[in-house]
C-alpha positions as CSV (number, residue, x, y, z in Angstrom):
1,M,11.8,-6.9,-28.4
2,R,14.1,-8.7,-30.8
3,R,16.2,-11.8,-30.2
4,W,19.8,-11.1,-29.2
5,A,21.1,-14.5,-30.3
6,K,20.2,-15.8,-33.7
7,L,18.3,-19.0,-34.2
8,A,20.0,-21.7,-36.2
9,A,17.6,-23.4,-38.6
10,A,19.3,-26.8,-39.1
11,G,18.2,-30.2,-40.3
12,L,15.3,-32.2,-38.9
13,L,14.7,-30.8,-35.4
14,G,18.0,-29.0,-35.0
15,G,16.2,-25.8,-35.0
16,I,13.5,-26.7,-32.6
17,L,16.0,-28.2,-30.2
18,G,17.6,-24.8,-30.0
19,L,14.3,-22.8,-30.3
20,L,14.5,-21.1,-26.9
21,A,18.2,-20.4,-26.8
22,G,17.8,-16.8,-27.7
23,L,14.2,-15.8,-27.3
24,P,13.8,-12.1,-27.6
25,A,13.4,-9.6,-24.8
26,R,10.1,-8.4,-25.9
27,A,7.9,-5.5,-25.2
28,T,5.5,-7.5,-23.1
29,T,2.6,-5.5,-21.6
30,S,0.6,-6.8,-18.7
31,A,-2.1,-5.4,-16.4
32,D,-0.2,-7.1,-13.5
33,P,2.4,-4.5,-12.3
34,T,4.7,-7.3,-11.1
35,I,4.7,-9.0,-14.4
36,Q,5.2,-5.7,-16.2
37,R,8.2,-4.8,-14.0
38,A,9.7,-8.2,-14.5
39,A,9.2,-8.0,-18.3
40,D,10.9,-4.6,-18.3
41,L,13.8,-6.0,-16.4
42,V,14.1,-8.8,-18.9
43,E,14.1,-6.4,-21.8
44,W,16.8,-4.4,-20.1
45,G,19.1,-7.4,-19.7
46,R,18.5,-7.6,-15.9
47,L,17.1,-11.1,-15.6
48,K,18.5,-11.9,-12.2
49,E,16.5,-9.0,-10.7
50,A,13.4,-10.2,-12.6
51,R,13.8,-13.7,-11.2
52,S,14.1,-12.4,-7.6
53,L,11.1,-10.2,-8.1
54,L,9.0,-13.1,-9.4
55,A,10.2,-15.7,-6.9
56,A,9.0,-13.4,-4.1
57,A,5.7,-12.7,-5.8
58,V,5.0,-16.4,-6.5
59,A,5.8,-17.4,-2.9
60,D,3.2,-14.9,-1.6
61,P,0.0,-17.0,-0.7
62,G,-2.1,-14.2,-2.2
63,N,-0.7,-15.1,-5.6
64,A,-1.3,-18.9,-5.3
65,R,-3.9,-18.8,-8.1
66,N,-2.4,-16.0,-10.2
67,A,-1.9,-18.0,-13.4
68,P,-0.3,-15.3,-15.6
69,L,2.3,-14.6,-12.8
70,I,3.1,-18.2,-12.4
71,G,3.3,-18.7,-16.1
72,Y,5.8,-15.8,-16.5
73,Y,7.8,-17.2,-13.7
74,S,8.1,-20.4,-15.7
75,H,9.5,-18.4,-18.5
76,L,12.2,-16.9,-16.3
77,L,13.1,-20.3,-14.7
78,A,13.7,-21.8,-18.2
79,K,16.0,-18.9,-19.1
80,F,18.1,-19.8,-16.1
81,G,18.3,-23.4,-17.2
82,D,15.7,-24.7,-14.6
83,L,13.8,-26.8,-17.2
84,R,12.0,-28.9,-14.7
85,G,10.9,-25.9,-12.7
86,G,9.8,-24.1,-15.8
87,M,7.7,-27.1,-17.0
88,S,6.2,-27.5,-13.6
89,M,5.2,-23.9,-13.3
90,A,3.9,-23.7,-16.9
91,K,1.7,-26.8,-16.3
92,R,0.4,-25.3,-13.0
93,A,-0.4,-22.0,-14.7
94,V,-2.5,-23.7,-17.5
95,A,-4.2,-25.9,-14.9
96,L,-5.2,-22.8,-12.9
97,D,-6.6,-21.0,-16.0
98,D,-7.0,-22.8,-19.3
99,R,-8.1,-19.5,-20.8
100,C,-4.7,-17.8,-20.2
101,A,-3.1,-17.3,-23.6
102,A,0.3,-16.4,-22.2
103,C,0.2,-19.6,-20.0
104,H,-0.2,-21.8,-23.1
105,L,2.6,-19.9,-24.8
106,Y,4.9,-20.5,-21.8
107,L,3.9,-24.2,-21.8
108,F,4.9,-24.3,-25.5
109,E,8.2,-22.8,-24.6
110,A,8.7,-25.3,-21.7
111,M,8.0,-28.2,-24.0
112,A,10.5,-26.9,-26.6
113,D,13.1,-26.5,-23.9
114,R,12.5,-30.1,-22.8
115,A,12.8,-31.2,-26.5
116,K,16.4,-30.0,-26.4
117,T,17.2,-32.7,-23.8
118,V,15.8,-35.8,-25.7
119,S,16.5,-37.6,-28.9
120,Q,15.4,-36.1,-32.2
121,F,12.9,-38.8,-32.6
122,R,11.2,-38.1,-29.3
123,A,11.3,-34.4,-30.0
124,L,9.6,-35.0,-33.3
125,L,6.8,-36.9,-31.5
126,Q,6.3,-33.9,-29.2
127,L,6.1,-31.3,-32.1
128,P,2.3,-31.6,-32.6
129,K,1.7,-31.2,-28.9
130,M,3.9,-28.1,-28.9
131,K,2.1,-26.6,-31.9
132,K,-1.2,-27.3,-30.2
133,Q,-0.2,-25.1,-27.2
134,L,1.0,-22.3,-29.5
135,Q,-2.3,-22.5,-31.5
136,K,-4.3,-22.4,-28.3
137,A,-2.4,-19.3,-27.2
138,T,-3.2,-17.8,-30.6
139,D,-6.9,-18.6,-30.5
140,L,-7.2,-17.1,-27.0
141,D,-5.3,-13.9,-27.8
142,P,-4.5,-13.3,-31.5
143,N,-3.4,-9.7,-30.5
144,S,-0.5,-10.9,-28.4
145,G,2.8,-9.8,-29.8
146,D,4.6,-12.5,-27.8
147,V,2.4,-15.2,-29.5
148,Q,3.3,-13.8,-32.9
149,W,6.9,-14.0,-32.0
150,G,6.4,-17.6,-31.0
151,W,5.2,-18.4,-34.5
152,I,8.1,-16.5,-36.0
153,D,10.6,-18.4,-34.0
154,L,8.9,-21.7,-34.9
155,D,8.8,-20.9,-38.6
156,L,12.5,-20.1,-38.6
157,A,13.6,-23.0,-36.5
158,L,11.8,-25.8,-38.3
159,P,13.0,-27.1,-41.7
160,S,10.4,-26.8,-44.5
161,A,9.6,-30.5,-44.3
162,L,8.2,-30.0,-40.8
163,G,6.4,-26.7,-41.6
164,G,9.1,-24.1,-41.3
165,S,8.7,-21.2,-43.6
166,P,10.4,-17.8,-43.7
167,A,7.4,-16.6,-45.8
168,D,5.0,-17.5,-43.0
169,A,7.4,-15.9,-40.5
170,L,7.1,-12.7,-42.5
171,K,3.3,-12.9,-42.4
172,H,3.4,-13.1,-38.6
173,A,5.8,-10.2,-38.6
174,D,3.3,-8.2,-40.6
175,R,0.6,-9.1,-38.0
176,L,3.0,-8.2,-35.2
177,A,3.6,-4.8,-36.9
178,Q,-0.1,-4.1,-36.5
179,I,0.2,-4.8,-32.8
180,D,3.6,-3.1,-32.2
181,P,5.1,-1.3,-35.2
182,V,8.7,-1.3,-33.7
183,D,8.5,-5.0,-33.0
184,G,7.3,-5.6,-36.5
185,H,10.4,-4.0,-37.9
186,L,12.6,-5.9,-35.5
187,A,10.9,-9.2,-36.4
188,R,11.4,-8.6,-40.1
189,A,15.0,-7.8,-39.4
190,S,15.4,-11.0,-37.4
191,I,13.9,-13.0,-40.3
192,Y,16.2,-11.4,-42.8
193,E,19.2,-12.1,-40.6
194,S,18.2,-15.7,-40.3
195,T,17.8,-16.0,-44.1
196,H,21.2,-14.3,-44.8
197,K,19.9,-11.0,-46.1
198,P,21.9,-8.5,-44.0
199,D,21.1,-5.4,-46.1
200,L,17.4,-5.9,-45.7
201,A,17.8,-6.5,-42.0
202,L,19.7,-3.3,-41.6
203,A,17.0,-1.4,-43.5
204,E,14.4,-2.7,-41.1
205,Y,16.5,-1.7,-38.1
206,R,16.9,1.8,-39.6
207,A,13.2,2.1,-40.3
208,A,12.4,1.2,-36.7
209,A,14.8,3.9,-35.5
210,V,13.8,6.6,-37.9
211,D,10.0,6.0,-37.8
212,H,9.9,5.8,-34.0
213,P,12.6,8.3,-32.8
214,N,11.4,8.2,-29.1
215,D,11.3,4.4,-28.8
216,P,14.7,3.2,-27.7
217,R,14.2,-0.4,-28.8
218,G,14.6,0.3,-32.5
219,I,17.3,2.9,-32.0
220,F,19.4,0.5,-29.9
221,A,18.7,-2.4,-32.4
222,L,20.2,-0.2,-35.2
223,G,23.1,0.8,-33.1
224,Q,23.8,-2.8,-32.0
225,A,23.6,-4.0,-35.6
226,L,26.0,-1.3,-36.7
227,Y,28.3,-2.3,-33.8
228,A,28.2,-5.9,-35.0
229,R,29.3,-4.7,-38.5
230,K,32.2,-2.8,-36.9
231,D,30.8,0.6,-38.1
232,Y,31.4,2.2,-34.7
233,A,31.2,5.8,-35.9
234,A,27.7,5.2,-37.3
235,A,26.7,3.2,-34.2
236,A,27.7,6.0,-31.8
237,P,24.7,8.4,-32.2
238,Q,22.2,5.5,-32.1
239,L,23.7,3.9,-28.9
240,T,24.0,7.3,-27.3
241,R,20.4,8.1,-28.0
242,A,19.1,4.8,-26.8
243,L,20.9,5.0,-23.5
244,A,19.6,8.6,-23.0
245,L,16.1,7.4,-23.5
246,N,16.5,4.4,-21.2
247,P,19.5,4.5,-18.8
248,Q,18.1,1.5,-16.9
249,S,19.1,-1.0,-19.6
250,A,22.2,-3.0,-19.0
251,L,22.2,-3.9,-22.7
252,Y,22.2,-0.2,-23.7
253,S,24.9,0.9,-21.3
254,G,27.1,-2.1,-22.1
255,Y,27.1,-1.6,-25.9
256,Q,27.5,2.2,-25.5
257,A,30.6,1.8,-23.3
258,A,32.1,-0.8,-25.6
259,N,31.5,1.4,-28.6
260,L,33.2,4.4,-26.9
261,V,36.2,2.2,-26.3
262,Q,36.2,1.3,-30.0
263,L,36.3,5.0,-30.7
264,Q,39.2,5.5,-28.3
265,H,37.1,7.3,-25.7
266,R,38.1,5.3,-22.7
267,R,37.3,7.9,-20.0
268,Q,33.7,8.3,-21.3
269,A,33.3,4.6,-21.4
270,Q,34.4,4.4,-17.8
271,Q,31.8,7.0,-16.8
272,V,29.1,5.0,-18.6
273,L,30.1,1.8,-16.7
274,E,30.2,3.7,-13.3
275,A,26.7,5.0,-13.9
276,A,25.4,1.6,-14.9
277,A,26.9,-0.1,-11.8
278,K,24.9,2.2,-9.6
279,L,21.6,1.4,-11.4
280,H,22.1,-2.4,-11.8
281,P,25.1,-3.7,-9.9
282,D,24.2,-7.4,-10.6
283,S,24.3,-7.0,-14.4
284,R,27.8,-6.6,-15.7
285,L,27.5,-7.1,-19.4
286,G,29.3,-3.8,-20.0
287,A,32.4,-5.0,-18.1
288,Y,32.8,-7.9,-20.5
289,L,32.0,-5.9,-23.7
290,V,34.4,-3.2,-22.7
291,A,37.1,-5.7,-21.9
292,Q,36.5,-7.3,-25.3
293,A,36.8,-3.9,-27.0
294,L,40.0,-3.1,-25.1
295,H,41.4,-6.4,-26.3
296,D,40.3,-5.9,-29.9
297,T,41.9,-2.4,-30.0
298,G,45.0,-3.2,-28.0
299,Q,44.2,-0.7,-25.3
300,D,44.8,-0.9,-21.5
301,F,44.9,-4.6,-20.8
302,D,45.2,-4.0,-17.1
303,W,41.8,-2.3,-17.1
304,A,40.5,-5.2,-19.2
305,K,41.6,-7.7,-16.5
306,Q,40.0,-5.6,-13.8
307,L,36.7,-5.6,-15.7
308,L,36.9,-9.3,-16.3
309,G,37.6,-10.0,-12.7
310,A,34.5,-8.1,-11.7
311,Y,32.5,-9.9,-14.4
312,M,33.7,-13.3,-13.2
313,A,33.0,-12.5,-9.5
314,M,29.3,-13.1,-9.9
315,P,27.2,-15.4,-12.1
316,P,26.5,-13.8,-15.5
317,E,23.0,-13.2,-16.7
318,P,21.4,-15.8,-19.0
319,E,22.1,-15.3,-22.7
320,Q,25.2,-13.2,-21.9
321,P,28.9,-14.3,-22.1
322,T,29.6,-17.3,-20.0
323,L,32.2,-17.7,-17.3
324,A,34.3,-19.9,-19.7
325,Q,34.2,-17.1,-22.3
326,A,35.3,-14.6,-19.7
327,Q,38.2,-16.9,-18.6
328,K,39.3,-17.2,-22.2
329,L,39.3,-13.5,-22.7
330,W,41.2,-13.1,-19.5
331,K,43.9,-15.4,-20.8
332,D,44.0,-13.5,-24.1
333,V,44.6,-10.1,-22.4
334,S,47.0,-11.7,-19.9
335,G,49.1,-13.1,-22.7
336,S,48.9,-16.6,-21.4
């Protein structure tokens, strides 16, 4: 699945230092039902549930040598900012099974995460080792969509002097399209957004939605892109359709509710939030997005404060608005 936060390809290692800040929630497929369930939860914006599921599974003695499971757990730990735990688990996974492509990918990610915490010079020294892990993952499983995404992220994050190339990223997107056509469209859209070609990006989102009308990923991506462009009327049918196809997604319900507020349909927005709270009470992205929409449209600041209070009452999911952002929005709607 696509990245929700854009990568910033800045000078020297500015891009690689932020490489994993917004890794996509992707359509990972695994023969292990625990990994698949966790991957689904991640794609749906329910990372806290995924972490709890994986923590319990990894603690089970029967999984002590389950390298893919341990590797995916490292991926989740890093998303929650536990860089040391993520690195430890990734190394453990590779040591258990050097032929596990996903494990090498997660070790690459862990190394990139650690690079964010050191000087640019030291990060630069680590770059060949990082690329080695990504290449090993590619050699072991060239048909992995996640691995292709890894190359796309790297191509976009690095400056050209260090091997970054949007043209190479597009080649990996073409390869990804052969593995997962929807992901291929979304990858190309991500590349076009990163290279400041919004019209081409929107065309790819639209192609994903039109060509695959029963896959909610492309439909939601188009709706979310239109929402970001403040074209709320055009976003409405896309977001409605995506949520109907997958009501378990905190991302889908959050944007659908916020878009309804933008269209002055507060009661319907409230119904969407209430339904979402029953399905995933620990993920409250919708509360923040609706509060933000209420602020932007000058509607019902009392409700906005209630929603923000609920959002701030529990730790937010990774890659979603922070407590500080929620506090600032609270002050804005409180007039203080």
